N, C-alpha and C positions, 0 to 999 in steps of 0.2 A: 716573330712566331715562336722562336726558341724561348724568349723571355716569357711570353704568355703561358707556355706549357710549364716552365720552371716555376713561375709565380703561383699558378694553380696548384702545383704539386707541393710547394712549400706551404702554401695556405692550407691545403688539406691536412698536412701533418700537424700544423699549428692547431687547427680546429680539433683534431683527434686528441692531441695532448691536452688541450684546454678542457675538453669534456671529461677526459679520463682522470686528470690530476689536479685541475684547478689552476694550472700555470698557463699564462696567456700566450706563451710562445715567442716573446720578444727576442729571446736568446737565439732563436732560429732565424727570425726575420731580419734582425739587425745585420748580421754578417752577410746575408743574401743582398740586402740593400746596399751595403758597403761596396760589394763587387759591382752591382749595377751602376751605382753613381760614379765609380772609378772608370768604368768603361764608357760612360756618357760624358766624361770629361769634367765632372763637377769638382771644384776645389775642395781640399780637405777641410777647410774652415766651415763649409756649408754641408758637406757630405754627412758628417757625423750627426749634427742636429736634425738634418733631413731624415736620416735613417731612424733616429730615435723617435721623432715626432710621428712619422708615418707608421711605425710599428705600434705606437700607442693607439693611433686611430683605428688600426685594423683589429686590435685586441677588443675594442668595445663591442662590435657586433658579434664577434666570436664568443665572447664571454656571455653575452645576453642569450645567444642561441643555446649554449651549454646549460645555462641556468634554467632556461625553460624546460630542458629535459629532466630536471630534478623537481619540477613543480608537483605538488601533491604528495611528496615523499616524507616531508617533515625533517629533512636532513640539513636544511640551511639554518644555521645557528645565528639568527638575526641579532641576538643580544651581544654577540661578539663581533659580527660583521659590521654593524652600523657604526660603532665607535672607531673601529680600525679604519673603515672607509672614510669617515668624516675627517679625522685628523690627517690621514694619509693624503686625502684630496687636497687639503690646504697646504700640506708640506710639498706635494708634487707641483702644485700651482706656483708656489714660491720658489722652488728649485729650478723649474724649467727655464726661466730667463737667464739663470746663472750657469746652466749646464754647459754652454759653449766655452766657459772659462775653467771648468773643472778638469783635473788631471785624469782623463778618461782611462788611460792605460793602467794607471795605479789602482783606480777604483775597480776595474774589471779583474785585475790580478787578485786583489783582496777578496773580491766576491767569489772568484773561482776557488780559492783556498777554502772559503767558508762552505761552498757546495761540496767539495771533496770530503771535508770532515763530516758533514751531515750524511753524505752518501755512505761513508764507512760505517757509521752507527746504524743506519737503516738496514744495510746489507749484512752486517755481522751480528745483529741482534737475534737471539735465538727464540725469544718469546715476546709477545706483545702484552705488556702490562698496562692496562687502561686505568690511569689514576683519575680520581674524582676532580672535576674542574673546580677552581676557586669559587666561593660563594658570591652571590649577587654583586655588591659594590666592588669587591676586589677584582672580579672578572671585568667589570666595566672599566675600572681604572687601568687594569693591565692591558685591556684591548686598546684603550685610548693611547697609552704609552707606546704600544707596539706600532701604532699607526704612523708615528714620526719617522722611524728608520725605513719603514715600508714605502712611504711616500717619497722620501729623499732618494732612495735607491731606484725607485720606479722612474722618476724623471731623469736622474743622472745617467742611468744605463739604458733608457729606452725600453724598459720591460714593464709589464703590468703590475709587478709587485707580488705575483703569485707565490714565488719561492719563499721570500722572507715571511710572507703572510701565513702560508701553510705551516712552515716550520715553527714560526712564533706561536701559532695557535696550538700546535702539537706539543712543543716543549715547555712553553711558558703558561699557556692557558689550559693545558692538559685536556684538550678536546679529543674525542675518539677519532681514530684514523678514518673511519667511514664517513665522517661529516666534513673532512678537510676540503675535498674538491668542491662540493657544492657551495660551502661557505666562502671559500676563496674566490669562486666565480662572482659572488655577490660583491665582494670587496674590490676585485680588480675592475669590474665594470665601472665603478665610481672613480677609482684612481686613474685609470687610463683615460676616461672622459675628461677629468680635470686637467691631466697633463697635456693631452692633445689640444684642448681648448686654449690652454696657456700658450702653446707653441703657435697658435694662429696669429698671435699679436707680436711675434718676432719677425725679423726681416732677413732676407737672403740677398746675396749678390746676384748678378745676372746668371740665369740658368739656361741650359740648352733645350728645355722642354717647358710645357705649360701645365696647368692643372694644379699649381701649388698655391696654397694660401698660408702666409707666414712660412713655417717650415714643414707644413703638413702636405705631403705629396699625394693628393687624391687620385691623380691620374694613374700612377704606378701602384698605388695601394689597393685599387678596386679589385684587381684579380686576386691578390692575396686574401682580401676579405671574402670574396666569393668562395674560394676554396675552403677557407676556415669555417664559414657558416654552414657549408654543405656537409662537412665531416665532423663537426662538434657532436651531433647526436650519436655517432658511432662510438666516440669516446665515452659518452654517458652510458651507453648500452653495456660496454665492457665493464665500466666501474661498478655498475649496479649488480653485476653477476659474479664478479671476481671475489674470492675470499680475502679477508684483510691481510694475511701474511703475503699473499700474492701481490696485492696492491702495494704493500710496503716495499717489496723487492723491486717491483717495476719502477716505483718512485725513486728508490735508491740508485738503480741503474741509470735512470734518466739524469739524475743530478750528477752522477759520476761522469757521464758522457759530456754533459754541458760544462762542468768544471774543467775537465781535461781539455776540451776544445778551447775554452777561454785562455787557459794557461799556455797552450801552444800558440794561439794567435798573438799573445802579448809577451812571448818569450824574447 
């Protein structure tokens, strides 16, 4: 009973953050699942990929529900989203089978430092200077190049890739802050789906529960997904009404909190 309530609460927060910022919420779900699997007696070799794969699976419906909230607004920049998503999906699919052998602690620490640096810029910036995006072909090539690190980080860390996608689109592709969340949701829907499907074809050792295909734990992921889908529209509602400087500060605070948490966990 306690797990059910906790999973719904974590899922609700994940959905809200997804709709608000375009981040899939894997950085919240993965630590929660680590604790769950430890209490259930799952070995460390299986617990990490189980958490990563299940997080990616939950992100898919949450991102789709958030994306539906932006329909008709014209905010989704498909010219950037499709190349990022296409390359990232291939990179995530290729990385997932190797993820069990990657130095997870080192990756998470490096990623945390990246988040803290970006958060400092977003929080300390006094004005929002919206630069013009690169023209046609340059934007397509830049978006495709951005897809590679986004996909690798997504599969390796069990996140949808929303953080590197949004920040890459903002700093490299010069997209306006207002379009980042809806465009990122389009990207992470594809990436998370590709990563989670790839994990379906990996194998685990004996587990103390059922409902697992490959490393995707559908049994425990269902409640997370229900909470996420239910609260994604609330995040969209806040995003569409908040001024850009407020969105930037909220995003900066979120990245700072995530980065600090990852640093503490991997200290």
